[in-house]
Structure formats: C-alpha cells, structure tokens
All heavy atoms as a GROMACS GRO file, in nm:
protein
  498
    1MET      N    1  -3.505   1.973  -1.621
    1MET     CA    2  -3.382   1.899  -1.598
    1MET      C    3  -3.402   1.802  -1.481
    1MET      O    4  -3.452   1.840  -1.378
    1MET     CB    5  -3.271   1.998  -1.563
    1MET     CG    6  -3.148   1.978  -1.644
    1MET     SD    7  -3.010   2.079  -1.586
    1MET     CE    8  -3.022   2.215  -1.697
    2THR      N    9  -3.356   1.679  -1.497
    2THR     CA   10  -3.368   1.581  -1.390
    2THR      C   11  -3.245   1.589  -1.300
    2THR      O   12  -3.147   1.657  -1.331
    2THR     CB   13  -3.381   1.439  -1.447
    2THR    OG1   14  -3.260   1.406  -1.513
    2THR    CG2   15  -3.499   1.427  -1.541
    3VAL      N   16  -3.252   1.516  -1.191
    3VAL     CA   17  -3.140   1.514  -1.096
    3VAL      C   18  -3.016   1.456  -1.163
    3VAL      O   19  -2.904   1.503  -1.142
    3VAL     CB   20  -3.178   1.433  -0.971
    3VAL    CG1   21  -3.059   1.421  -0.878
    3VAL    CG2   22  -3.294   1.498  -0.901
    4VAL      N   23  -3.031   1.355  -1.247
    4VAL     CA   24  -2.916   1.292  -1.312
    4VAL      C   25  -2.849   1.390  -1.408
    4VAL      O   26  -2.727   1.394  -1.419
    4VAL     CB   27  -2.961   1.164  -1.387
    4VAL    CG1   28  -2.846   1.106  -1.467
    4VAL    CG2   29  -3.016   1.063  -1.289
    5GLU      N   30  -2.926   1.472  -1.477
    5GLU     CA   31  -2.868   1.568  -1.571
    5GLU      C   32  -2.791   1.678  -1.499
    5GLU      O   33  -2.696   1.733  -1.552
    5GLU     CB   34  -2.979   1.630  -1.656
    5GLU     CG   35  -3.040   1.531  -1.753
    5GLU     CD   36  -3.160   1.590  -1.826
    5GLU    OE1   37  -3.218   1.689  -1.778
    5GLU    OE2   38  -3.194   1.535  -1.932
    6ARG      N   39  -2.831   1.713  -1.377
    6ARG     CA   40  -2.766   1.820  -1.303
    6ARG      C   41  -2.648   1.771  -1.221
    6ARG      O   42  -2.573   1.849  -1.166
    6ARG     CB   43  -2.867   1.888  -1.210
    6ARG     CG   44  -2.960   1.978  -1.286
    6ARG     CD   45  -3.049   2.050  -1.192
    6ARG     NE   46  -3.162   1.961  -1.163
    6ARG     CZ   47  -3.237   1.969  -1.056
    6ARG    NH1   48  -3.212   2.056  -0.963
    6ARG    NH2   49  -3.338   1.887  -1.039
    7ARG      N   50  -2.631   1.642  -1.210
    7ARG     CA   51  -2.524   1.587  -1.128
    7ARG      C   52  -2.389   1.612  -1.193
    7ARG      O   53  -2.368   1.582  -1.310
    7ARG     CB   54  -2.546   1.437  -1.109
    7ARG     CG   55  -2.445   1.375  -1.020
    7ARG     CD   56  -2.478   1.230  -0.996
    7ARG     NE   57  -2.372   1.169  -0.920
    7ARG     CZ   58  -2.359   1.041  -0.902
    7ARG    NH1   59  -2.446   0.959  -0.954
    7ARG    NH2   60  -2.259   0.992  -0.833
    8GLU      N   61  -2.296   1.666  -1.116
    8GLU     CA   62  -2.161   1.692  -1.165
    8GLU      C   63  -2.064   1.595  -1.098
    8GLU      O   64  -2.074   1.568  -0.979
    8GLU     CB   65  -2.120   1.835  -1.133
    8GLU     CG   66  -2.203   1.938  -1.205
    8GLU     CD   67  -2.160   2.079  -1.173
    8GLU    OE1   68  -2.050   2.097  -1.115
    8GLU    OE2   69  -2.236   2.171  -1.204
    9ILE      N   70  -1.973   1.542  -1.178
    9ILE     CA   71  -1.872   1.450  -1.127
    9ILE      C   72  -1.735   1.510  -1.155
    9ILE      O   73  -1.706   1.550  -1.267
    9ILE     CB   74  -1.884   1.311  -1.195
    9ILE    CG1   75  -2.020   1.250  -1.168
    9ILE    CG2   76  -1.773   1.219  -1.149
    9ILE    CD1   77  -2.044   1.120  -1.241
   10ALA      N   78  -1.653   1.518  -1.053
   10ALA     CA   79  -1.517   1.570  -1.069
   10ALA      C   80  -1.435   1.471  -1.152
   10ALA      O   81  -1.458   1.350  -1.150
   10ALA     CB   82  -1.452   1.591  -0.933
   11LEU      N   83  -1.341   1.523  -1.227
   11LEU     CA   84  -1.257   1.440  -1.312
   11LEU      C   85  -1.181   1.336  -1.231
   11LEU      O   86  -1.166   1.221  -1.272
   11LEU     CB   87  -1.160   1.528  -1.391
   11LEU     CG   88  -1.067   1.455  -1.488
   11LEU    CD1   89  -1.148   1.379  -1.592
   11LEU    CD2   90  -0.974   1.553  -1.554
   12VAL      N   91  -1.136   1.373  -1.112
   12VAL     CA   92  -1.062   1.280  -1.026
   12VAL      C   93  -1.153   1.164  -0.985
   12VAL      O   94  -1.111   1.048  -0.986
   12VAL     CB   95  -1.008   1.353  -0.902
   12VAL    CG1   96  -0.947   1.256  -0.804
   12VAL    CG2   97  -0.908   1.458  -0.943
   13ASP      N   98  -1.278   1.192  -0.952
   13ASP     CA   99  -1.372   1.087  -0.914
   13ASP      C  100  -1.402   0.995  -1.032
   13ASP      O  101  -1.411   0.873  -1.017
   13ASP     CB  102  -1.502   1.146  -0.861
   13ASP     CG  103  -1.483   1.219  -0.730
   13ASP    OD1  104  -1.390   1.183  -0.656
   13ASP    OD2  105  -1.562   1.312  -0.702
   14LEU      N  106  -1.416   1.052  -1.150
   14LEU     CA  107  -1.442   0.972  -1.270
   14LEU      C  108  -1.324   0.879  -1.298
   14LEU      O  109  -1.342   0.759  -1.325
   14LEU     CB  110  -1.468   1.062  -1.389
   14LEU     CG  111  -1.494   0.993  -1.522
   14LEU    CD1  112  -1.619   0.906  -1.513
   14LEU    CD2  113  -1.507   1.094  -1.633
   15LEU      N  114  -1.202   0.931  -1.292
   15LEU     CA  115  -1.083   0.847  -1.314
   15LEU      C  116  -1.071   0.739  -1.209
   15LEU      O  117  -1.034   0.625  -1.240
   15LEU     CB  118  -0.957   0.934  -1.315
   15LEU     CG  119  -0.937   1.019  -1.439
   15LEU    CD1  120  -0.816   1.110  -1.421
   15LEU    CD2  121  -0.922   0.933  -1.562
   16ASP      N  122  -1.103   0.771  -1.084
   16ASP     CA  123  -1.098   0.672  -0.977
   16ASP      C  124  -1.195   0.557  -1.004
   16ASP      O  125  -1.160   0.440  -0.989
   16ASP     CB  126  -1.129   0.738  -0.843
   16ASP     CG  127  -1.113   0.641  -0.728
   16ASP    OD1  128  -1.010   0.571  -0.722
   16ASP    OD2  129  -1.206   0.636  -0.643
   17ARG      N  130  -1.314   0.589  -1.047
   17ARG     CA  131  -1.414   0.485  -1.078
   17ARG      C  132  -1.372   0.400  -1.197
   17ARG      O  133  -1.386   0.278  -1.196
   17ARG     CB  134  -1.549   0.549  -1.108
   17ARG     CG  135  -1.615   0.608  -0.988
   17ARG     CD  136  -1.748   0.666  -1.025
   17ARG     NE  137  -1.806   0.741  -0.915
   17ARG     CZ  138  -1.922   0.802  -0.919
   17ARG    NH1  139  -1.993   0.798  -1.030
   17ARG    NH2  140  -1.967   0.867  -0.815
   18LEU      N  141  -1.317   0.464  -1.300
   18LEU     CA  142  -1.274   0.390  -1.418
   18LEU      C  143  -1.157   0.298  -1.388
   18LEU      O  144  -1.154   0.182  -1.430
   18LEU     CB  145  -1.239   0.485  -1.531
   18LEU     CG  146  -1.354   0.562  -1.594
   18LEU    CD1  147  -1.302   0.663  -1.695
   18LEU    CD2  148  -1.453   0.468  -1.659
   19LEU      N  149  -1.057   0.350  -1.315
   19LEU     CA  150  -0.938   0.269  -1.287
   19LEU      C  151  -0.965   0.158  -1.186
   19LEU      O  152  -0.898   0.056  -1.187
   19LEU     CB  153  -0.825   0.359  -1.237
   19LEU     CG  154  -0.768   0.455  -1.341
   19LEU    CD1  155  -0.664   0.544  -1.277
   19LEU    CD2  156  -0.711   0.379  -1.458
   20ALA      N  157  -1.064   0.176  -1.100
   20ALA     CA  158  -1.096   0.072  -1.002
   20ALA      C  159  -1.143  -0.055  -1.073
   20ALA      O  160  -1.110  -0.166  -1.031
   20ALA     CB  161  -1.204   0.121  -0.906
   21GLY      N  162  -1.216  -0.041  -1.181
   21GLY     CA  163  -1.265  -0.158  -1.254
   21GLY      C  164  -1.182  -0.190  -1.376
   21GLY      O  165  -1.186  -0.300  -1.428
   22GLY      N  166  -1.107  -0.094  -1.425
   22GLY     CA  167  -1.028  -0.113  -1.545
   22GLY      C  168  -1.100  -0.058  -1.667
   22GLY      O  169  -1.223  -0.054  -1.671
   23VAL      N  170  -1.024  -0.015  -1.765
   23VAL     CA  171  -1.078   0.042  -1.887
   23VAL      C  172  -1.007  -0.022  -2.005
   23VAL      O  173  -0.884  -0.037  -2.004
   23VAL     CB  174  -1.056   0.195  -1.891
   23VAL    CG1  175  -1.109   0.254  -2.020
   23VAL    CG2  176  -1.120   0.263  -1.773
   24VAL      N  177  -1.082  -0.061  -2.106
   24VAL     CA  178  -1.024  -0.114  -2.230
   24VAL      C  179  -1.050  -0.012  -2.339
   24VAL      O  180  -1.163   0.032  -2.360
   24VAL     CB  181  -1.087  -0.249  -2.269
   24VAL    CG1  182  -1.033  -0.296  -2.402
   24VAL    CG2  183  -1.063  -0.352  -2.160
   25ILE      N  184  -0.943   0.029  -2.407
   25ILE     CA  185  -0.953   0.125  -2.515
   25ILE      C  186  -0.911   0.055  -2.644
   25ILE      O  187  -0.803  -0.004  -2.650
   25ILE     CB  188  -0.861   0.247  -2.491
   25ILE    CG1  189  -0.900   0.316  -2.361
   25ILE    CG2  190  -0.868   0.343  -2.608
   25ILE    CD1  191  -0.804   0.426  -2.320
   26THR      N  192  -0.996   0.060  -2.744
   26THR     CA  193  -0.962   0.002  -2.874
   26THR      C  194  -0.996   0.102  -2.982
   26THR      O  195  -1.088   0.183  -2.967
   26THR     CB  196  -1.039  -0.129  -2.901
   26THR    OG1  197  -1.179  -0.102  -2.899
   26THR    CG2  198  -1.006  -0.235  -2.800
   27GLY      N  199  -0.923   0.097  -3.090
   27GLY     CA  200  -0.951   0.188  -3.200
   27GLY      C  201  -0.866   0.157  -3.321
   27GLY      O  202  -0.766   0.086  -3.313
   28ASP      N  203  -0.909   0.208  -3.434
   28ASP     CA  204  -0.838   0.194  -3.560
   28ASP      C  205  -0.825   0.332  -3.623
   28ASP      O  206  -0.920   0.410  -3.622
   28ASP     CB  207  -0.912   0.103  -3.658
   28ASP     CG  208  -0.928  -0.038  -3.605
   28ASP    OD1  209  -0.831  -0.090  -3.549
   28ASP    OD2  210  -1.036  -0.096  -3.623
   29LEU      N  211  -0.708   0.358  -3.680
   29LEU     CA  212  -0.686   0.484  -3.751
   29LEU      C  213  -0.621   0.450  -3.884
   29LEU      O  214  -0.521   0.379  -3.889
   29LEU     CB  215  -0.594   0.575  -3.669
   29LEU     CG  216  -0.553   0.705  -3.736
   29LEU    CD1  217  -0.673   0.798  -3.748
   29LEU    CD2  218  -0.443   0.772  -3.657
   30THR      N  219  -0.681   0.499  -3.992
   30THR     CA  220  -0.628   0.473  -4.125
   30THR      C  221  -0.611   0.605  -4.199
   30THR      O  222  -0.706   0.683  -4.208
   30THR     CB  223  -0.721   0.381  -4.206
   30THR    OG1  224  -0.742   0.262  -4.133
   30THR    CG2  225  -0.662   0.348  -4.341
   31LEU      N  226  -0.490   0.630  -4.250
   31LEU     CA  227  -0.463   0.746  -4.333
   31LEU      C  228  -0.473   0.701  -4.477
   31LEU      O  229  -0.396   0.616  -4.522
   31LEU     CB  230  -0.324   0.802  -4.303
   31LEU     CG  231  -0.280   0.921  -4.387
   31LEU    CD1  232  -0.374   1.039  -4.365
   31LEU    CD2  233  -0.140   0.959  -4.353
   32ARG      N  234  -0.568   0.759  -4.549
   32ARG     CA  235  -0.597   0.714  -4.684
   32ARG      C  236  -0.598   0.835  -4.778
   32ARG      O  237  -0.658   0.938  -4.749
   32ARG     CB  238  -0.734   0.647  -4.686
   32ARG     CG  239  -0.780   0.601  -4.820
   32ARG     CD  240  -0.918   0.545  -4.814
   32ARG     NE  241  -0.916   0.424  -4.734
   32ARG     CZ  242  -1.019   0.342  -4.723
   32ARG    NH1  243  -1.132   0.368  -4.780
   32ARG    NH2  244  -1.010   0.233  -4.650
   33ILE      N  245  -0.531   0.822  -4.891
   33ILE     CA  246  -0.532   0.924  -4.995
   33ILE      C  247  -0.569   0.856  -5.126
   33ILE      O  248  -0.507   0.757  -5.165
   33ILE     CB  249  -0.396   0.996  -5.007
   33ILE    CG1  250  -0.363   1.069  -4.877
   33ILE    CG2  251  -0.396   1.093  -5.125
   33ILE    CD1  252  -0.229   1.136  -4.874
   34ALA      N  253  -0.672   0.909  -5.192
   34ALA     CA  254  -0.719   0.856  -5.322
   34ALA      C  255  -0.749   0.706  -5.311
   34ALA      O  256  -0.711   0.628  -5.397
   34ALA     CB  257  -0.618   0.884  -5.433
   35ASP      N  258  -0.819   0.667  -5.205
   35ASP     CA  259  -0.857   0.528  -5.180
   35ASP      C  260  -0.739   0.432  -5.170
   35ASP      O  261  -0.751   0.314  -5.201
   35ASP     CB  262  -0.956   0.479  -5.287
   35ASP     CG  263  -1.091   0.544  -5.273
   35ASP    OD1  264  -1.126   0.581  -5.159
   35ASP    OD2  265  -1.164   0.557  -5.374
   36VAL      N  266  -0.624   0.484  -5.130
   36VAL     CA  267  -0.505   0.401  -5.106
   36VAL      C  268  -0.467   0.417  -4.959
   36VAL      O  269  -0.439   0.528  -4.913
   36VAL     CB  270  -0.387   0.443  -5.197
   36VAL    CG1  271  -0.264   0.362  -5.164
   36VAL    CG2  272  -0.425   0.429  -5.343
   37ASP      N  273  -0.468   0.306  -4.887
   37ASP     CA  274  -0.430   0.308  -4.746
   37ASP      C  275  -0.279   0.328  -4.734
   37ASP      O  276  -0.202   0.246  -4.781
   37ASP     CB  277  -0.470   0.179  -4.675
   37ASP     CG  278  -0.620   0.162  -4.665
   37ASP    OD1  279  -0.692   0.262  -4.687
   37ASP    OD2  280  -0.665   0.051  -4.633
   38LEU      N  281  -0.239   0.439  -4.672
   38LEU     CA  282  -0.096   0.466  -4.655
   38LEU      C  283  -0.047   0.424  -4.518
   38LEU      O  284   0.061   0.368  -4.505
   38LEU     CB  285  -0.070   0.616  -4.675
   38LEU     CG  286  -0.105   0.671  -4.813
   38LEU    CD1  287  -0.081   0.820  -4.816
   38LEU    CD2  288  -0.024   0.602  -4.920
   39VAL      N  289  -0.126   0.450  -4.413
   39VAL     CA  290  -0.087   0.418  -4.276
   39VAL      C  291  -0.208   0.362  -4.204
   39VAL      O  292  -0.317   0.416  -4.214
   39VAL     CB  293  -0.036   0.544  -4.201
   39VAL    CG1  294  -0.003   0.511  -4.057
   39VAL    CG2  295   0.083   0.604  -4.272
   40ARG      N  296  -0.187   0.253  -4.130
   40ARG     CA  297  -0.294   0.197  -4.048
   40ARG      C  298  -0.239   0.171  -3.909
   40ARG      O  299  -0.136   0.107  -3.893
   40ARG     CB  300  -0.347   0.067  -4.107
   40ARG     CG  301  -0.458   0.010  -4.024
   40ARG     CD  302  -0.522  -0.109  -4.086
   40ARG     NE  303  -0.628  -0.156  -3.998
   40ARG     CZ  304  -0.683  -0.273  -4.007
   40ARG    NH1  305  -0.646  -0.356  -4.100
   40ARG    NH2  306  -0.778  -0.308  -3.924
   41ILE      N  307  -0.311   0.221  -3.810
   41ILE     CA  308  -0.271   0.204  -3.671
   41ILE      C  309  -0.386   0.137  -3.596
   41ILE      O  310  -0.498   0.186  -3.601
   41ILE     CB  311  -0.237   0.339  -3.606
   41ILE    CG1  312  -0.120   0.406  -3.680
   41ILE    CG2  313  -0.204   0.321  -3.458
   41ILE    CD1  314  -0.093   0.546  -3.634
   42ASP      N  315  -0.357   0.026  -3.530
   42ASP     CA  316  -0.454  -0.042  -3.444
   42ASP      C  317  -0.413  -0.018  -3.300
   42ASP      O  318  -0.297  -0.038  -3.263
   42ASP     CB  319  -0.458  -0.192  -3.471
   42ASP     CG  320  -0.510  -0.224  -3.610
   42ASP    OD1  321  -0.595  -0.150  -3.658
   42ASP    OD2  322  -0.462  -0.323  -3.668
   43LEU      N  323  -0.509   0.023  -3.216
   43LEU     CA  324  -0.482   0.051  -3.076
   43LEU      C  325  -0.562  -0.042  -2.988
   43LEU      O  326  -0.684  -0.052  -3.003
   43LEU     CB  327  -0.517   0.196  -3.042
   43LEU     CG  328  -0.511   0.235  -2.895
   43LEU    CD1  329  -0.366   0.233  -2.848
   43LEU    CD2  330  -0.573   0.372  -2.873
   44ASN      N  331  -0.495  -0.113  -2.900
   44ASN     CA  332  -0.558  -0.196  -2.798
   44ASN      C  333  -0.485  -0.168  -2.668
   44ASN      O  334  -0.365  -0.195  -2.657
   44ASN     CB  335  -0.547  -0.345  -2.831
   44ASN     CG  336  -0.624  -0.381  -2.956
   44ASN    OD1  337  -0.739  -0.344  -2.970
   44ASN    ND2  338  -0.558  -0.451  -3.048
   45ALA      N  339  -0.557  -0.114  -2.571
   45ALA     CA  340  -0.493  -0.079  -2.443
   45ALA      C  341  -0.583  -0.118  -2.327
   45ALA      O  342  -0.705  -0.105  -2.335
   45ALA     CB  343  -0.465   0.070  -2.438
   46LEU      N  344  -0.523  -0.168  -2.221
   46LEU     CA  345  -0.593  -0.198  -2.097
   46LEU      C  346  -0.532  -0.110  -1.989
   46LEU      O  347  -0.411  -0.115  -1.965
   46LEU     CB  348  -0.577  -0.345  -2.059
   46LEU     CG  349  -0.628  -0.385  -1.922
   46LEU    CD1  350  -0.779  -0.363  -1.912
   46LEU    CD2  351  -0.594  -0.529  -1.892
   47ILE      N  352  -0.616  -0.029  -1.927
   47ILE     CA  353  -0.569   0.062  -1.823
   47ILE      C  354  -0.638   0.022  -1.693
   47ILE      O  355  -0.760   0.013  -1.688
   47ILE     CB  356  -0.601   0.208  -1.858
   47ILE    CG1  357  -0.535   0.243  -1.991
   47ILE    CG2  358  -0.556   0.301  -1.747
   47ILE    CD1  359  -0.572   0.377  -2.044
   48SER      N  360  -0.559  -0.004  -1.590
   48SER     CA  361  -0.614  -0.050  -1.462
   48SER      C  362  -0.526  -0.001  -1.349
   48SER      O  363  -0.408   0.029  -1.369
   48SER     CB  364  -0.622  -0.202  -1.461
   48SER     OG  365  -0.673  -0.248  -1.339
   49SER      N  366  -0.584   0.006  -1.231
   49SER     CA  367  -0.504   0.044  -1.114
   49SER      C  368  -0.428  -0.077  -1.061
   49SER      O  369  -0.462  -0.191  -1.090
   49SER     CB  370  -0.594   0.101  -1.005
   49SER     OG  371  -0.688   0.004  -0.964
   50VAL      N  372  -0.325  -0.052  -0.984
   50VAL     CA  373  -0.243  -0.157  -0.924
   50VAL      C  374  -0.254  -0.143  -0.773
   50VAL      O  375  -0.241  -0.035  -0.718
   50VAL     CB  376  -0.096  -0.144  -0.970
   50VAL    CG1  377  -0.010  -0.247  -0.902
   50VAL    CG2  378  -0.087  -0.154  -1.120
   51ASN      N  379  -0.281  -0.256  -0.706
   51ASN     CA  380  -0.288  -0.253  -0.560
   51ASN      C  381  -0.230  -0.383  -0.505
   51ASN      O  382  -0.169  -0.459  -0.579
   51ASN     CB  383  -0.433  -0.230  -0.512
   51ASN     CG  384  -0.527  -0.337  -0.563
   51ASN    OD1  385  -0.489  -0.451  -0.584
   51ASN    ND2  386  -0.652  -0.299  -0.585
   52ALA      N  387  -0.248  -0.411  -0.377
   52ALA     CA  388  -0.190  -0.529  -0.315
   52ALA      C  389  -0.248  -0.659  -0.374
   52ALA      O  390  -0.178  -0.759  -0.385
   52ALA     CB  391  -0.213  -0.526  -0.165
   53LYS      N  392  -0.374  -0.657  -0.413
   53LYS     CA  393  -0.436  -0.777  -0.470
   53LYS      C  394  -0.392  -0.802  -0.613
   53LYS      O  395  -0.385  -0.915  -0.658
   53LYS     CB  396  -0.588  -0.765  -0.465
   53LYS     CG  397  -0.643  -0.766  -0.325
   53LYS     CD  398  -0.793  -0.754  -0.327
   53LYS     CE  399  -0.848  -0.749  -0.186
   53LYS     NZ  400  -0.993  -0.732  -0.184
   54VAL      N  401  -0.364  -0.695  -0.686
   54VAL     CA  402  -0.318  -0.705  -0.824
   54VAL      C  403  -0.187  -0.628  -0.834
   54VAL      O  404  -0.184  -0.511  -0.866
   54VAL     CB  405  -0.422  -0.645  -0.923
   54VAL    CG1  406  -0.375  -0.663  -1.066
   54VAL    CG2  407  -0.558  -0.705  -0.901
   55PRO      N  408  -0.074  -0.693  -0.805
   55PRO     CA  409   0.054  -0.623  -0.803
   55PRO      C  410   0.101  -0.585  -0.944
   55PRO      O  411   0.060  -0.644  -1.042
   55PRO     CB  412   0.149  -0.724  -0.739
   55PRO     CG  413   0.087  -0.856  -0.765
   55PRO     CD  414  -0.061  -0.833  -0.769
   56SER      N  415   0.190  -0.489  -0.949
   56SER     CA  416   0.247  -0.445  -1.075
   56SER      C  417   0.340  -0.553  -1.131
   56SER      O  418   0.418  -0.612  -1.057
   56SER     CB  419   0.326  -0.317  -1.054
   56SER     OG  420   0.400  -0.285  -1.170
   57PRO      N  421   0.335  -0.578  -1.262
   57PRO     CA  422   0.428  -0.676  -1.320
   57PRO      C  423   0.569  -0.621  -1.330
   57PRO      O  424   0.662  -0.694  -1.362
   57PRO     CB  425   0.369  -0.701  -1.459
   57PRO     CG  426   0.293  -0.578  -1.491
   57PRO     CD  427   0.241  -0.527  -1.359
   58PHE      N  428   0.589  -0.492  -1.301
   58PHE     CA  429   0.719  -0.429  -1.314
   58PHE      C  430   0.790  -0.411  -1.181
   58PHE      O  431   0.886  -0.336  -1.172
   58PHE     CB  432   0.703  -0.294  -1.383
   58PHE     CG  433   0.636  -0.306  -1.517
   58PHE    CD1  434   0.508  -0.257  -1.536
   58PHE    CD2  435   0.699  -0.368  -1.622
   58PHE    CE1  436   0.445  -0.269  -1.658
   58PHE    CE2  437   0.637  -0.380  -1.745
   58PHE     CZ  438   0.509  -0.331  -1.763
   59GLU      N  439   0.743  -0.476  -1.076
   59GLU     CA  440   0.810  -0.466  -0.946
   59GLU      C  441   0.946  -0.533  -0.951
   59GLU      O  442   0.970  -0.621  -1.033
   59GLU     CB  443   0.724  -0.533  -0.837
   59GLU     CG  444   0.599  -0.458  -0.805
   59GLU     CD  445   0.517  -0.528  -0.698
   59GLU    OE1  446   0.559  -0.635  -0.651
   59GLU    OE2  447   0.411  -0.475  -0.664
   60ALA      N  448   1.035  -0.494  -0.863
   60ALA     CA  449   1.170  -0.552  -0.858
   60ALA      C  450   1.161  -0.701  -0.834
   60ALA      O  451   1.090  -0.748  -0.747
   60ALA     CB  452   1.250  -0.485  -0.748
   61GLY      N  453   1.231  -0.777  -0.917
   61GLY     CA  454   1.234  -0.921  -0.903
   61GLY      C  455   1.122  -0.992  -0.978
   61GLY      O  456   1.123  -1.114  -0.990
   62ALA      N  457   1.026  -0.919  -1.032
   62ALA     CA  458   0.916  -0.982  -1.102
   62ALA      C  459   0.956  -1.023  -1.244
   62ALA      O  460   0.903  -1.116  -1.300
   62ALA     CB  461   0.795  -0.888  -1.110
   63VAL      N  462   1.053  -0.952  -1.300
   63VAL     CA  463   1.097  -0.980  -1.437
   63VAL      C  464   1.226  -1.062  -1.430
   63VAL      O  465   1.324  -1.020  -1.371
   63VAL     CB  466   1.120  -0.850  -1.515
   63VAL    CG1  467   1.172  -0.880  -1.655
   63VAL    CG2  468   0.994  -0.767  -1.518
   64GLU      N  469   1.222  -1.179  -1.492
   64GLU     CA  470   1.342  -1.264  -1.494
   64GLU      C  471   1.422  -1.232  -1.618
   64GLU      O  472   1.369  -1.221  -1.728
   64GLU     CB  473   1.301  -1.412  -1.494
   64GLU     CG  474   1.229  -1.454  -1.368
   64GLU     CD  475   1.191  -1.599  -1.372
   64GLU    OE1  476   1.244  -1.673  -1.459
   64GLU    OE2  477   1.109  -1.641  -1.292
   65GLU      N  478   1.553  -1.219  -1.601
   65GLU     CA  479   1.641  -1.192  -1.713
   65GLU      C  480   1.700  -1.322  -1.764
   65GLU      O  481   1.728  -1.414  -1.688
   65GLU     CB  482   1.752  -1.096  -1.672
   65GLU     CG  483   1.699  -0.959  -1.632
   65GLU     CD  484   1.813  -0.866  -1.599
   65GLU    OE1  485   1.927  -0.895  -1.638
   65GLU    OE2  486   1.788  -0.764  -1.536
   66ALA      N  487   1.720  -1.330  -1.895
   66ALA     CA  488   1.780  -1.448  -1.956
   66ALA      C  489   1.930  -1.453  -1.922
   66ALA      O  490   1.995  -1.348  -1.917
   66ALA     CB  491   1.761  -1.445  -2.107
   67PRO      N  492   1.985  -1.571  -1.898
   67PRO     CA  493   2.129  -1.582  -1.864
   67PRO      C  494   2.218  -1.550  -1.980
   67PRO      O  495   2.189  -1.554  -2.090
   67PRO     CB  496   2.145  -1.727  -1.821
   67PRO     CG  497   2.026  -1.801  -1.868
   67PRO     CD  498   1.920  -1.699  -1.897
   0.00000   0.00000   0.00000
C-alpha cells in the first residue's frame, strides 16, 4: 500500500475542498418500460460556497420585485 492509498480524508474536509472551488453535478434519469420512455429527468446543479467575494443572490435587497 502506498501513502496515497492509506491517506484518510474526513468528510468535512472533503466538502470544504469541493465547495471552495464549486461542484457541478449533471445527470439523466429515464424510466423506461418495454422500450417506451415514461419519465425523463435531467439534472444540472451548481453547488458552491458563498463568501464576501461571491455574495449570495438571495440577500435582502438583492431581488427586485415587479411593481
């Protein structure tokens, strides 16, 4: 076993590393019976952390309401 194989990473550390740079999740799910597509779901998600340099779009006053 090499050093890389024995290295353990805590789940919190892994999530911190992923959210610091952002994660893109994409996928397709199709429910098919007898070669007939019944349900199709497409997933596209961007998960990222929010900080002072990249503020949340949901902060108070950030969303303008129509008159």
